[in-house]
C-alpha positions in Angstrom: 0.0 0.0 0.0 1.4 3.4 -0.9 2.6 5.7 1.8 0.7 8.6 0.3 -2.6 6.7 0.6 -1.9 5.7 4.2 -1.1 9.3 5.1 -4.3 10.5 3.4 -6.5 8.0 5.2 -4.7 8.7 8.5 -5.4 12.4 8.2 -9.1 11.8 7.3 -9.5 9.5 10.3 -7.8 12.0 12.5 -10.3 14.7 11.4 -13.2 12.3 11.8 -12.3 11.3 15.3 -11.6 14.9 16.3 -15.0 15.9 14.8 -16.7 13.2 16.9 -15.0 14.3 20.1 -15.9 17.9 19.4 -19.5 17.3 18.5 -20.6 14.4 20.8 -18.3 14.0 23.7 -18.1 17.4 25.3 -19.8 16.4 28.5 -18.4 12.9 29.0 -14.6 13.5 28.5 -12.8 14.5 31.7 -10.7 17.1 29.9 -10.0 18.6 26.5 -8.8 15.8 24.3 -6.7 16.5 21.2 -6.1 13.9 18.5 -2.4 14.5 17.8 -1.7 11.7 15.3 -3.1 8.6 13.6 -1.0 5.8 12.3 -2.4 3.3 9.8 -1.4 -0.4 9.4 -0.3 -1.3 5.9 -3.6 -3.0 5.1 -5.6 0.0 6.5 -7.5 -2.2 8.8 -6.0 -0.8 12.1 -5.8 2.8 13.1 -3.7 3.7 16.1 -5.0 7.0 17.4 -2.7 9.1 19.6 -4.4 11.7 21.8 -3.1 14.3 24.2 -4.9 16.0 27.1 -4.1 18.7 29.5 -4.0 17.5 33.1 -2.5 14.8 35.3 -2.5 11.0 35.2 -6.1 10.9 36.4 -7.4 12.9 33.4 -5.3 10.7 31.1 -6.7 7.5 32.5 -10.2 8.9 32.6 -10.0 10.0 29.0 -8.6 6.6 27.8 -11.6 4.9 29.6 -14.1 7.2 27.9 -12.5 6.7 24.5 -12.5 2.9 25.0 -16.1 2.9 26.2 -17.2 4.9 23.1 -14.9 3.1 20.6 -17.9 1.6 18.7 -19.6 5.0 18.3 -16.4 6.6 17.2 -15.7 3.8 14.7 -19.2 4.2 13.3 -18.7 7.9 12.9 -15.4 7.3 11.1 -17.2 4.9 8.8 -19.8 7.6 8.0 -17.1 10.2 7.3 -14.3 8.4 5.6 -15.1 6.4 2.5 -13.3 3.1 2.9 -14.2 -0.5 2.0 -13.4 -1.5 5.6 -13.7 0.7 8.7 -10.5 0.2 10.6 -10.3 -1.0 14.1 -9.4 1.8 16.4 -6.8 1.7 19.2 -6.2 4.6 21.5 -2.9 5.6 23.1 -1.9 8.7 25.1 0.7 10.8 23.2 3.2 11.9 25.8 5.4 13.9 23.3 4.4 17.3 24.8 5.2 16.1 28.4 8.5 14.8 27.2 9.4 18.1 25.5 8.4 20.0 28.6 10.6 17.7 30.7 13.6 18.2 28.3 13.0 22.0 28.4 13.2 22.0 32.2 16.4 20.1 32.1 17.9 22.5 29.6 16.9 25.5 31.7 18.5 24.0 34.7 21.8 23.6 32.8 21.8 27.2 31.7 
């Protein structure tokens, strides 16, 4: 499968998941969830969705629980928004890139 197609599908799924979170999950999510990245498997049947959230570990765990509980509804929405033969299975993971960057910045500031 071409890399360009995988990237295009990943961006479309990222937009669809973000749209679902914005429109339907405003009350149930424990914090403001941002879909930071989606990675697709080569056969486009698995989408790994990375999300970030402001807050501590409790908000991260709570958000992951909410996403897992509503996985079927989110997948259905993706199927309605993204024209694919098969709607991919969704897996959610917390993206800790921002926390890591913040940690590295603090270390660099201490060194200066």
